[in-house]
N, C-alpha and C positions, 0 to 999 in steps of 0.2 A: 373681325381680327383679335382683338384684344380678350375677346372670350375664349377664342383657342390657344390664347397664350397663356392665361390664365389656368385653363383646365390641363394644357401640355405641365407649367409648373408645379401644380396641384400634383400630377401623377410622379414627378420628379422627387418631389417632397416626400409624398409617402414610400416610394422606392426607397428613398434614401433611412429612413429612419429605423426599420425593420434589423438593422446590425446589432445595435446595443439594445433593443427592445427586445430581440428575439433570446438574446443572451438572458437577459433577466429573468425572462418567462420559462428559461431552459433549466436554470440552475434553481430547481424549485425545491430543495433542500441541502442537506450538509454530509449526513450519515453513508458511507458506501464501505463495501469489504471485501476483500479476495485472498485466498489462500492458493498457490499453486504450486505441483511437482515442479522444481526448476530442471530436471533432468527430461520427463516427459511432455511439462506445462498442461498436465494434466488438471484440471479444475477440483479443489478438494472442497471450496468453500465458496460460496459466492453470495453477495447482498448487494442489488442496486449497481452494479460493476459496469454496466453503461448509460448510468445518469451522468449528466456534465455535474461537474463540482471545478470550486476555486482549487489549485492547486499550492497556492502559498509558495514557502518557502522549499517545495518538492522541485519546484520551477528551477533549483539551481542543479539539478541532478542533470537536466539536459543543457545548461549552462556550461559544466563538466565533461559532458561528453563532448561536445565542439571543441572544448580544451584539448580534451585526449585525441582527437581527431585533428590537431594542428599540430601537437607534437607528435605523434605518428608520420603525419606528410611531413613533419623537418621545419615546419615554419615558425616553430618557436622551439626551446629546451626549457627544462627545468630551472636553469640559472635565468635566461631571460627577465631582464628588469623592463617592467612598465612602469608608466608614469602617472600619476593620478591626476586627472581634468577638475577642475573646478565643478562640474557637473557630478562627477563621483564625489565628488570629497562633500556635497551638498546632500546625499543623498539620505534616506531617513532612517533612524536606526530598526533593527539592530546592525550595528556597523563594527568597524575595528578601529573607525576614526582616522584615516589616513586624511593629508591635509594637501590641498593644491601644492603639486609640484613633487611630491614626495614620490619614489619608488617602490616597488614591490616586488620581488622574485615571482616568477611561475608557480615556482614550489608552493612558497609561502601563501599564494592566492587561492591555491587548491587546498591547503590546510585550513584556511579561513573560512574557506565555503562548506567543508565537510565537519569540521570541529564546531565553530561558532555561527555558520550561516550569513555572512556578514555582509551586508547587501551593497555598501560602499564596494569593496572587491568585487563582488559581481559584474559592477559596471565599469569599472576597471579594465576585466577581464574582456566584457563585452566592446569595449572600445577600442582596445587594443589587436582584438582577432578579427572582429567586424566591422569597424572604421566608426559605426557610431551603433548605439542601443536599435536604434529603430530595425537598422539593415541585420543586426546579430541576432533579433528578434524572429524576422523573416528565414535566416538561414534555422534558428530551431525551430520554427514550425515546418519547415521541408525536411527537415532531419526525422522531425515525428512522423510526419508523412510516408516516409522513405523506409520507417519501421513499422508502418503497419496501425500506428496511432491515430486513427482515423478521425477521432473526434477531441483531439488537443489542439488547441491554439495557443501562442506565446505572442505577447507583446511586451514583456521586458526581461530581462535575464535573471531577476533575485524574487519575484512572486509578490513584492507589495501590490496591494489592491489596483485591479483592472478589470471592468465587467465584460471584456471580450477575451480574456485570458481565462480559459477553462480546459478540462481533461476529463479523464473518466478511472474509476480503480483499475479496470481493464487495460487502459493504456498504461498508466503507471508502471504496471507489473510488465510491461513489453519493453518498457524503458529500461526496468531492475535487471530483466533478463539481457539485454544489449549491452549493458555494462557488465557483465556477468562474463556473457561470450566474447566479445570483441575488445575490451579495455580488461581483461582480468587482471594485468599487470599492475594498473592503479586502481585497483577495487581496495587494497590495505588502506588506503586515504581516507575511507569510508568509516574505516575500523578504530581510528586513532582517539584512543579516551582524552588525550591532552593536545593542546600546541600554545607553544610558547613564542609571543613575537614581543621585540623589544623589550623582555625581561620581565614580559607579564604572562602567567600559565593560564589559560582556559582550557573549562572542562568541558568536554562533548555535550550537545544538547540532548544527543540521545542517551534517557538515562536506564535503558536496556543491555547496554552494551557492556558496563562493568560485572554483570552478575547473572544473566540469564544464559544459562550453558547452551554454547551453538549460537550465539548470536555476535556475527562478526563484523555487520556494517549496514549502511544506508541512513537516511534520512529523515530530519524531522520538520514539521511545517505548522506555522499559525498564522490566520488573520483572524478577525470578529468575524469575516463572511465567510471563511472557511471551516473554520472551526480548528480542531486539533488533528494534524494528518501525520501519519507515520508509513516509512516503507523498511520493512524490516528483510534482511534475508540469513538464514541460521542455517548450521550444516550440524547434523549428527548423524553416527554409525554409517558414514557415506552418502546421505542421502542430505540434499538441499530443499530448501523450502522459501519460496517470496510470499513475502503478507505487505497487505494495503489496509492501513484501515484511515479513513477518512472522515472528517467531521465528528471527531471525539467532543465530549461536553467540555473537559478539562482534560491537562496534561495528563494525571494520575490515572483516570478513567480510561482513556486512550490505551495508556501503556499497560493496565490490568487488562484491558481486552486483547489486547495484541497477544497477552502472555497467553491468555486461553487458547486464541486461534493457533499459537505456533504449536502449543501442546496438540490439540487436537489433530492439525495438519501430521505431525510427525506420529501421533497412534495410527492414521489410517496409512501410513506407510510404512507400518510394521516396524519402526524404532522404538524400541524398549527405552524407560525413562534409563537415566545413567545411572549407573551402581559403580562404586568404586570398593576394591577388594583389599578391606583391610587384614593382617597379619590372623586374627583367630576369628573374624566374621564378616559378612556384607554388609556394608552401609550404605542407607540411600544418601546421597548427594544433596543436601538441604540447601533450596534457594529460597533468597529474602522475598517476603510476598510485597508487591506494590499495594501501596493502601486504595483500597477503593472508594470511590463516592459514586459520582454518577455514573453510572456504564448504561452506552448507548441502547437502545431499545431492542434487544434481539433475544430471542427465544433460546435459552440454554438446551443445548442437545445432551443427550445421554453420554456417560463417558464412552470412547469410543474405544476397540480393542485394535489390537495389531493381527496383520493377516496371517503371521506362524505361528509352528506350537512350540514358541519359546516361553518360560514363565516369564509375566510381569509381576515387578514387585513394586507395590505403591504401598503409600504411608498412610495409616489411618490412625490419626491421632496418639501419633506415638508407638504404635501397633503395627510391627509389618503384616502385610498378608499377600500370599501370593495366589496369584491366578493364573489358570492356564488359558492361555489364548487360542483358540483353534480356528483356522482358515474352514471356512464353511463356503462352497459354491452355492451360486444363489440365494444367499443369505443376507446380503448388502442390499441397503436401504436408501432413499432419496429422501430426504427433509424440505419440504416445500413452504414451512413457514407454520406460524402457531397463530391461532384465531381463537375469539371468545366465546364462538359456539362452534357445538359440533357440524352444524348445518355448513357455518361457512368453511369449515375445514373441506367437507366431503366437495361444497360447488368448488371450491381451488382445485382438488385434484380432479373434480371433471373437467374443469376448464383447461387441463395442461394436458392430461391424458392424451392427446393427439400430437404433441409433440415429440414424445418417447413412444416405444415399443417395448410392450412386455410390461411385467409388474401388475401387482395388485393394489388396491387402497389399503391404507390403513391409518385410524384415528384413535390417538393415544392421549387419553385425559391426563393433567398433570397439576400440582397442586403449585400456584404462586402467590402465596400469602391467601388472603380471604378469596380468592376469586382462582376458577378451573379456566386453564388454557386448555385447545384442543391441538394436538401437533398433528398437521397433515403428511403423511409417507405413503411413498408409493414403494413395497416390497418385492422381494423375489429376484435381483439381479445377481448377477456375477461381479467380480471386481472392476472391470472392462464395462460392462454395461451400466453400473452404478455411476463412472465417470464420465462416460458418456453422455449419459441424461442430464447430469449435471452442467455438463457444457452447454446442452439444448436448452436448459431452463434457467443460464445463468442471468439472462438481462431481467428477471422477473422481481418487482420490487419487494416481493417477502422472502427473495435469494433461495439459493439450494445449498444442501449441506451433505456431504457421502456421510452415511452411517456404517460403520463396519458390524459386521455379526460380531454377539457377544457368544463368549464360550461357555 
Protein backbone atom coordinates (compact mmCIF):
# COMPACT_ATOMS: atom_id res chain seq x y z
CA UNK A 1 0.00 0.00 0.00
CA UNK A 2 2.78 2.39 0.93
CA UNK A 3 4.42 1.62 -2.39
CA UNK A 4 1.29 2.57 -4.34
CA UNK A 5 1.01 5.80 -2.34
CA UNK A 6 4.64 6.56 -3.15
CA UNK A 7 4.05 5.99 -6.87
CA UNK A 8 0.94 8.19 -6.77
CA UNK A 9 2.84 10.98 -4.98
CA UNK A 10 5.66 10.71 -7.50
CA UNK A 11 3.19 11.06 -10.39
CA UNK A 12 1.59 14.11 -8.81
CA UNK A 13 4.96 15.78 -8.30
CA UNK A 14 6.00 14.94 -11.85
CA UNK A 15 2.85 16.53 -13.25
CA UNK A 16 3.12 19.58 -11.00
CA UNK A 17 6.64 20.60 -12.00
CA UNK A 18 6.42 21.23 -15.77
CA UNK A 19 4.44 24.48 -15.54
CA UNK A 20 7.49 26.61 -14.75
CA UNK A 21 9.96 24.25 -16.42
CA UNK A 22 8.01 24.36 -19.68
CA UNK A 23 8.06 28.15 -19.58
CA UNK A 24 11.81 28.10 -19.03
CA UNK A 25 12.33 25.79 -21.99
CA UNK A 26 9.89 27.61 -24.26
CA UNK A 27 11.57 31.02 -23.91
CA UNK A 28 14.71 29.95 -25.73
CA UNK A 29 15.76 33.34 -27.05
CA UNK A 30 14.99 37.03 -26.87
CA UNK A 31 14.77 38.51 -30.38
CA UNK A 32 11.54 38.59 -32.39
CA UNK A 33 9.92 41.22 -34.62
CA UNK A 34 6.87 41.87 -36.73
CA UNK A 35 5.50 44.68 -38.92
CA UNK A 36 1.86 44.70 -40.00
CA UNK A 37 -0.38 46.97 -42.06
CA UNK A 38 -2.76 48.30 -39.40
CA UNK A 39 -5.59 48.61 -41.92
CA UNK A 40 -5.53 45.07 -43.33
CA UNK A 41 -3.32 43.30 -40.73
CA UNK A 42 -1.22 41.97 -43.61
CA UNK A 43 2.19 40.84 -42.37
CA UNK A 44 4.96 42.89 -43.98
CA UNK A 45 7.86 41.53 -41.94
CA UNK A 46 8.08 38.64 -39.50
CA UNK A 47 10.84 37.05 -37.46
CA UNK A 48 10.07 34.38 -34.83
CA UNK A 49 6.71 36.03 -34.23
CA UNK A 50 5.15 33.02 -32.47
CA UNK A 51 8.16 32.25 -30.24
CA UNK A 52 7.51 32.80 -26.53
CA UNK A 53 9.20 35.88 -25.12
CA UNK A 54 9.06 37.90 -21.88
CA UNK A 55 6.96 41.07 -22.37
CA UNK A 56 8.60 43.18 -19.63
CA UNK A 57 6.81 46.56 -19.42
CA UNK A 58 4.84 45.93 -22.62
CA UNK A 59 2.63 44.21 -20.04
CA UNK A 60 1.38 47.66 -19.05
CA UNK A 61 -0.42 48.02 -22.38
CA UNK A 62 -2.80 45.27 -21.22
CA UNK A 63 -3.04 46.88 -17.77
CA UNK A 64 -4.16 50.04 -19.53
CA UNK A 65 -6.57 48.13 -21.78
CA UNK A 66 -8.41 46.87 -18.68
CA UNK A 67 -8.33 50.43 -17.33
CA UNK A 68 -9.87 51.75 -20.56
CA UNK A 69 -12.49 48.99 -20.43
CA UNK A 70 -13.38 50.06 -16.87
CA UNK A 71 -13.66 53.68 -18.00
CA UNK A 72 -15.98 52.69 -20.84
CA UNK A 73 -18.16 50.67 -18.46
CA UNK A 74 -18.41 53.63 -16.09
CA UNK A 75 -16.77 51.73 -13.21
CA UNK A 76 -14.24 54.57 -12.88
CA UNK A 77 -13.69 58.04 -14.33
CA UNK A 78 -10.49 59.87 -15.20
CA UNK A 79 -10.85 61.89 -11.99
CA UNK A 80 -11.39 58.86 -9.71
CA UNK A 81 -8.84 58.89 -6.86
CA UNK A 82 -7.10 55.61 -6.04
CA UNK A 83 -5.27 54.86 -2.77
CA UNK A 84 -1.78 53.39 -2.68
CA UNK A 85 -1.46 50.23 -0.59
CA UNK A 86 1.64 49.17 1.34
CA UNK A 87 2.18 46.45 -1.28
CA UNK A 88 1.98 48.95 -4.16
CA UNK A 89 4.36 51.40 -2.45
CA UNK A 90 6.91 48.60 -2.00
CA UNK A 91 6.94 47.67 -5.71
CA UNK A 92 10.50 47.74 -7.15
CA UNK A 93 11.58 50.54 -9.54
CA UNK A 94 11.10 52.06 -11.98
CA UNK A 95 8.33 53.79 -10.13
CA UNK A 96 6.67 57.09 -9.42
CA UNK A 97 7.51 56.83 -5.74
CA UNK A 98 4.00 56.72 -4.28
CA UNK A 99 3.77 56.31 -0.49
CA UNK A 100 1.31 54.15 1.43
CA UNK A 101 -2.00 56.01 1.74
CA UNK A 102 -1.18 58.49 -1.02
CA UNK A 103 -3.84 58.89 -3.71
CA UNK A 104 -3.52 59.36 -7.45
CA UNK A 105 -6.15 60.05 -10.11
CA UNK A 106 -6.87 57.52 -12.84
CA UNK A 107 -5.74 60.00 -15.49
CA UNK A 108 -2.41 60.64 -13.76
CA UNK A 109 -2.00 56.88 -13.36
CA UNK A 110 -2.52 56.37 -17.10
CA UNK A 111 0.10 59.02 -17.88
CA UNK A 112 2.51 57.51 -15.34
CA UNK A 113 2.31 54.19 -17.19
CA UNK A 114 2.46 55.48 -20.77
CA UNK A 115 5.22 58.03 -20.18
CA UNK A 116 7.32 56.65 -17.31
CA UNK A 117 6.26 52.99 -17.08
CA UNK A 118 5.77 53.30 -13.31
CA UNK A 119 5.54 49.87 -11.67
CA UNK A 120 3.99 51.09 -8.40
CA UNK A 121 1.20 52.85 -10.29
CA UNK A 122 0.48 49.67 -12.27
CA UNK A 123 -0.17 47.91 -8.96
CA UNK A 124 -2.43 50.73 -7.77
CA UNK A 125 -4.55 50.36 -10.91
CA UNK A 126 -4.61 46.56 -10.59
CA UNK A 127 -5.76 46.66 -6.97
CA UNK A 128 -8.39 49.31 -7.58
CA UNK A 129 -9.91 47.66 -10.67
CA UNK A 130 -9.34 43.97 -9.92
CA UNK A 131 -9.30 43.85 -6.12
CA UNK A 132 -5.79 42.45 -5.95
CA UNK A 133 -2.89 41.73 -8.29
CA UNK A 134 -3.65 38.02 -8.73
CA UNK A 135 -7.26 38.55 -9.77
CA UNK A 136 -6.30 41.43 -12.04
CA UNK A 137 -3.61 39.30 -13.73
CA UNK A 138 -6.21 36.58 -14.34
CA UNK A 139 -8.45 39.20 -15.95
CA UNK A 140 -5.52 40.33 -18.11
CA UNK A 141 -4.96 36.77 -19.34
CA UNK A 142 -8.67 36.27 -20.00
CA UNK A 143 -8.74 39.49 -22.02
CA UNK A 144 -5.70 38.36 -23.98
CA UNK A 145 -7.42 35.07 -24.84
CA UNK A 146 -10.55 36.93 -25.97
CA UNK A 147 -8.38 38.99 -28.36
CA UNK A 148 -6.83 35.90 -29.90
CA UNK A 149 -3.55 36.34 -28.00
CA UNK A 150 -3.43 32.57 -27.57
CA UNK A 151 0.18 32.29 -26.38
CA UNK A 152 0.12 35.12 -23.82
CA UNK A 153 -0.08 34.66 -20.04
CA UNK A 154 0.03 37.49 -17.49
CA UNK A 155 1.00 37.06 -13.83
CA UNK A 156 1.40 40.70 -12.81
CA UNK A 157 0.34 44.15 -14.07
CA UNK A 158 3.78 45.71 -14.56
CA UNK A 159 6.04 43.20 -16.31
CA UNK A 160 8.63 42.69 -13.61
CA UNK A 161 10.25 39.25 -14.03
CA UNK A 162 7.98 36.22 -13.70
CA UNK A 163 8.92 32.98 -15.41
CA UNK A 164 5.34 32.18 -16.45
CA UNK A 165 4.54 35.65 -17.85
CA UNK A 166 5.08 35.23 -21.59
CA UNK A 167 3.88 36.58 -24.91
CA UNK A 168 4.81 36.67 -28.60
CA UNK A 169 5.45 39.40 -31.15
CA UNK A 170 2.27 38.41 -33.01
CA UNK A 171 0.22 38.63 -29.80
CA UNK A 172 1.62 42.08 -28.99
CA UNK A 173 0.63 43.25 -32.48
CA UNK A 174 -2.92 42.03 -31.80
CA UNK A 175 -2.94 43.97 -28.53
CA UNK A 176 -1.76 47.16 -30.22
CA UNK A 177 -4.38 46.71 -32.93
CA UNK A 178 -7.09 46.36 -30.27
CA UNK A 179 -6.06 49.64 -28.62
CA UNK A 180 -6.18 51.44 -31.97
CA UNK A 181 -9.60 50.01 -32.86
CA UNK A 182 -11.45 49.80 -29.54
CA UNK A 183 -9.83 52.56 -27.49
CA UNK A 184 -8.78 55.14 -30.06
CA UNK A 185 -9.91 57.97 -27.76
CA UNK A 186 -7.28 56.95 -25.21
CA UNK A 187 -4.48 56.20 -27.67
CA UNK A 188 -3.06 59.79 -27.50
CA UNK A 189 -1.89 59.03 -23.95
CA UNK A 190 0.71 56.71 -25.49
CA UNK A 191 2.07 59.64 -27.51
CA UNK A 192 2.66 62.07 -24.66
CA UNK A 193 6.28 63.21 -24.67
CA UNK A 194 6.26 64.39 -21.02
CA UNK A 195 4.31 63.93 -17.79
CA UNK A 196 4.37 66.37 -14.89
CA UNK A 197 3.46 65.10 -11.42
CA UNK A 198 3.97 66.92 -8.12
CA UNK A 199 6.01 69.56 -9.93
CA UNK A 200 8.42 67.07 -11.53
CA UNK A 201 8.40 66.70 -15.32
CA UNK A 202 9.45 63.32 -16.72
CA UNK A 203 10.20 62.43 -20.36
CA UNK A 204 8.69 59.50 -22.23
CA UNK A 205 10.87 56.38 -22.30
CA UNK A 206 10.06 56.05 -26.03
CA UNK A 207 12.96 57.89 -27.69
CA UNK A 208 11.41 57.68 -31.17
CA UNK A 209 8.42 59.87 -30.30
CA UNK A 210 10.02 63.32 -30.52
CA UNK A 211 11.62 63.01 -33.94
CA UNK A 212 10.79 60.00 -36.15
CA UNK A 213 8.12 61.22 -38.53
CA UNK A 214 4.76 59.52 -38.14
CA UNK A 215 5.46 57.78 -34.82
CA UNK A 216 2.67 58.77 -32.46
CA UNK A 217 2.61 56.24 -29.68
CA UNK A 218 3.01 53.00 -27.76
CA UNK A 219 5.37 51.43 -25.30
CA UNK A 220 8.89 50.44 -24.30
CA UNK A 221 9.95 47.58 -22.04
CA UNK A 222 13.07 46.08 -20.51
CA UNK A 223 14.23 43.44 -18.09
CA UNK A 224 17.48 41.53 -18.14
CA UNK A 225 15.64 38.39 -19.25
CA UNK A 226 13.57 40.06 -21.98
CA UNK A 227 16.09 42.45 -23.49
CA UNK A 228 14.91 45.78 -24.90
CA UNK A 229 11.32 45.63 -26.18
CA UNK A 230 9.32 48.18 -28.13
CA UNK A 231 5.86 48.54 -29.67
CA UNK A 232 5.47 51.37 -32.18
CA UNK A 233 2.59 52.63 -34.26
CA UNK A 234 3.18 55.18 -36.98
CA UNK A 235 1.09 56.90 -39.65
CA UNK A 236 2.21 58.47 -42.92
CA UNK A 237 0.27 59.36 -46.02
CA UNK A 238 -2.95 58.00 -44.58
CA UNK A 239 -1.43 54.55 -43.95
CA UNK A 240 -0.64 53.15 -40.49
CA UNK A 241 1.69 50.37 -39.44
CA UNK A 242 2.24 48.52 -36.17
CA UNK A 243 5.75 47.30 -35.45
CA UNK A 244 7.11 45.18 -32.62
CA UNK A 245 10.74 44.51 -31.65
CA UNK A 246 11.47 42.16 -28.77
CA UNK A 247 14.85 41.35 -27.27
CA UNK A 248 17.04 44.19 -28.52
CA UNK A 249 20.63 44.12 -27.27
CA UNK A 250 20.56 47.78 -26.17
CA UNK A 251 17.98 50.54 -26.18
CA UNK A 252 19.82 52.38 -28.98
CA UNK A 253 20.23 49.32 -31.20
CA UNK A 254 16.57 48.43 -30.66
CA UNK A 255 15.51 51.94 -31.69
CA UNK A 256 17.78 51.84 -34.73
CA UNK A 257 16.39 48.48 -35.79
CA UNK A 258 12.83 49.72 -35.27
CA UNK A 259 13.52 52.76 -37.43
CA UNK A 260 14.69 50.46 -40.21
CA UNK A 261 11.57 48.28 -39.90
CA UNK A 262 9.28 51.32 -40.01
CA UNK A 263 10.96 52.64 -43.18
CA UNK A 264 10.73 49.20 -44.81
CA UNK A 265 7.09 48.92 -43.86
CA UNK A 266 6.08 52.24 -45.38
CA UNK A 267 8.11 51.49 -48.52
CA UNK A 268 6.13 48.28 -49.03
CA UNK A 269 2.86 50.18 -48.54
CA UNK A 270 3.90 52.66 -51.21
CA UNK A 271 4.34 55.63 -48.88
CA UNK A 272 7.17 57.82 -50.15
CA UNK A 273 9.59 59.61 -47.80
CA UNK A 274 8.13 62.85 -46.45
CA UNK A 275 9.05 65.89 -48.56
CA UNK A 276 8.43 69.49 -47.50
CA UNK A 277 7.94 72.07 -50.24
CA UNK A 278 10.04 75.23 -49.78
CA UNK A 279 9.34 78.37 -51.88
CA UNK A 280 12.29 77.71 -54.21
CA UNK A 281 12.89 73.98 -54.03
CA UNK A 282 11.82 70.62 -52.69
CA UNK A 283 13.77 69.55 -49.61
CA UNK A 284 14.10 66.28 -47.79
CA UNK A 285 12.98 66.33 -44.18
CA UNK A 286 16.14 65.41 -42.30
CA UNK A 287 15.68 62.94 -39.45
CA UNK A 288 18.24 62.55 -36.73
CA UNK A 289 20.00 59.17 -36.84
CA UNK A 290 19.74 56.86 -33.87
CA UNK A 291 23.29 55.96 -32.73
CA UNK A 292 23.98 52.39 -33.80
CA UNK A 293 25.84 49.93 -31.60
CA UNK A 294 24.87 46.28 -31.47
CA UNK A 295 22.05 45.57 -33.94
CA UNK A 296 20.08 42.31 -33.63
CA UNK A 297 21.47 39.71 -36.03
CA UNK A 298 19.04 39.98 -38.93
CA UNK A 299 20.05 40.12 -42.57
CA UNK A 300 19.41 43.53 -44.12
CA UNK A 301 17.16 43.40 -47.16
CA UNK A 302 17.62 45.55 -50.25
CA UNK A 303 15.93 48.93 -50.20
CA UNK A 304 12.22 48.45 -50.84
CA UNK A 305 10.35 50.51 -53.40
CA UNK A 306 6.81 51.78 -53.44
CA UNK A 307 3.89 50.19 -55.26
CA UNK A 308 2.99 53.22 -57.34
CA UNK A 309 4.63 55.20 -60.13
CA UNK A 310 5.26 58.33 -58.10
CA UNK A 311 8.85 59.58 -57.87
CA UNK A 312 10.58 58.63 -54.63
CA UNK A 313 13.12 61.23 -53.48
CA UNK A 314 15.98 59.89 -51.39
CA UNK A 315 19.13 61.51 -50.02
CA UNK A 316 22.54 60.20 -51.13
CA UNK A 317 25.32 61.92 -49.24
CA UNK A 318 23.92 65.39 -49.64
CA UNK A 319 22.84 64.88 -53.26
CA UNK A 320 19.20 64.19 -54.03
CA UNK A 321 18.34 61.33 -56.35
CA UNK A 322 14.93 60.73 -57.93
CA UNK A 323 13.97 57.13 -58.56
CA UNK A 324 10.92 56.18 -60.59
CA UNK A 325 9.13 53.46 -58.62
CA UNK A 326 6.91 51.28 -60.81
CA UNK A 327 4.49 48.59 -59.72
CA UNK A 328 5.18 45.39 -61.63
CA UNK A 329 2.76 42.49 -61.28
CA UNK A 330 4.32 39.14 -60.36
CA UNK A 331 7.63 40.76 -59.48
CA UNK A 332 7.18 40.73 -55.70
CA UNK A 333 9.29 38.33 -53.65
CA UNK A 334 9.50 36.82 -50.17
CA UNK A 335 12.84 36.64 -48.40
CA UNK A 336 13.04 33.74 -45.94
CA UNK A 337 16.45 34.33 -44.43
CA UNK A 338 20.15 34.83 -45.08
CA UNK A 339 22.51 31.86 -44.74
CA UNK A 340 26.21 31.11 -44.60
CA UNK A 341 26.23 28.86 -47.67
CA UNK A 342 24.29 28.66 -50.92
CA UNK A 343 23.42 25.06 -50.09
CA UNK A 344 21.79 26.11 -46.81
CA UNK A 345 19.81 28.84 -48.57
CA UNK A 346 18.48 26.42 -51.18
CA UNK A 347 17.69 23.83 -48.53
CA UNK A 348 15.57 26.41 -46.68
CA UNK A 349 13.67 27.25 -49.88
CA UNK A 350 13.03 23.54 -50.52
CA UNK A 351 11.85 23.07 -46.92
CA UNK A 352 9.19 25.79 -47.10
CA UNK A 353 8.11 25.49 -50.73
CA UNK A 354 5.19 23.24 -49.78
CA UNK A 355 3.75 25.94 -47.51
CA UNK A 356 3.12 28.49 -50.24
CA UNK A 357 1.76 28.37 -53.76
CA UNK A 358 3.75 29.43 -56.80
CA UNK A 359 6.99 31.34 -57.05
CA UNK A 360 10.50 30.31 -58.04
CA UNK A 361 13.68 29.99 -56.02
CA UNK A 362 16.24 32.77 -55.95
CA UNK A 363 19.53 32.85 -54.03
CA UNK A 364 21.36 36.17 -53.90
CA UNK A 365 24.95 36.37 -52.58
CA UNK A 366 25.75 39.57 -50.67
CA UNK A 367 28.96 40.74 -49.04
CA UNK A 368 28.90 41.18 -45.27
CA UNK A 369 32.42 42.30 -44.37
CA UNK A 370 34.80 39.42 -44.97
CA UNK A 371 31.89 36.96 -45.27
CA UNK A 372 29.38 36.23 -48.01
CA UNK A 373 25.77 35.65 -47.03
CA UNK A 374 23.20 34.02 -49.28
CA UNK A 375 19.72 35.48 -49.24
CA UNK A 376 17.04 32.87 -49.81
CA UNK A 377 14.05 34.23 -51.71
CA UNK A 378 11.00 32.97 -53.53
CA UNK A 379 10.06 35.34 -56.35
CA UNK A 380 7.31 35.72 -58.90
CA UNK A 381 4.36 36.87 -56.77
CA UNK A 382 1.91 39.71 -57.10
CA UNK A 383 1.38 42.04 -54.14
CA UNK A 384 -1.36 39.94 -52.55
CA UNK A 385 0.49 36.67 -53.13
CA UNK A 386 3.65 37.93 -51.46
CA UNK A 387 1.78 39.04 -48.35
CA UNK A 388 -0.21 35.82 -48.21
CA UNK A 389 3.01 33.81 -48.45
CA UNK A 390 4.66 35.86 -45.72
CA UNK A 391 1.73 35.18 -43.40
CA UNK A 392 2.13 31.44 -44.07
CA UNK A 393 5.85 31.59 -43.24
CA UNK A 394 5.61 34.04 -40.34
CA UNK A 395 6.53 31.50 -37.65
CA UNK A 396 9.87 30.52 -39.21
CA UNK A 397 12.94 31.24 -37.09
CA UNK A 398 14.58 32.72 -40.20
CA UNK A 399 11.55 34.98 -40.60
CA UNK A 400 9.98 36.38 -43.74
CA UNK A 401 10.18 39.76 -45.43
CA UNK A 402 8.09 41.06 -48.31
CA UNK A 403 10.37 42.44 -51.04
CA UNK A 404 8.81 44.97 -53.40
CA UNK A 405 9.83 45.06 -57.08
CA UNK A 406 12.63 47.43 -57.99
CA UNK A 407 11.88 49.99 -60.65
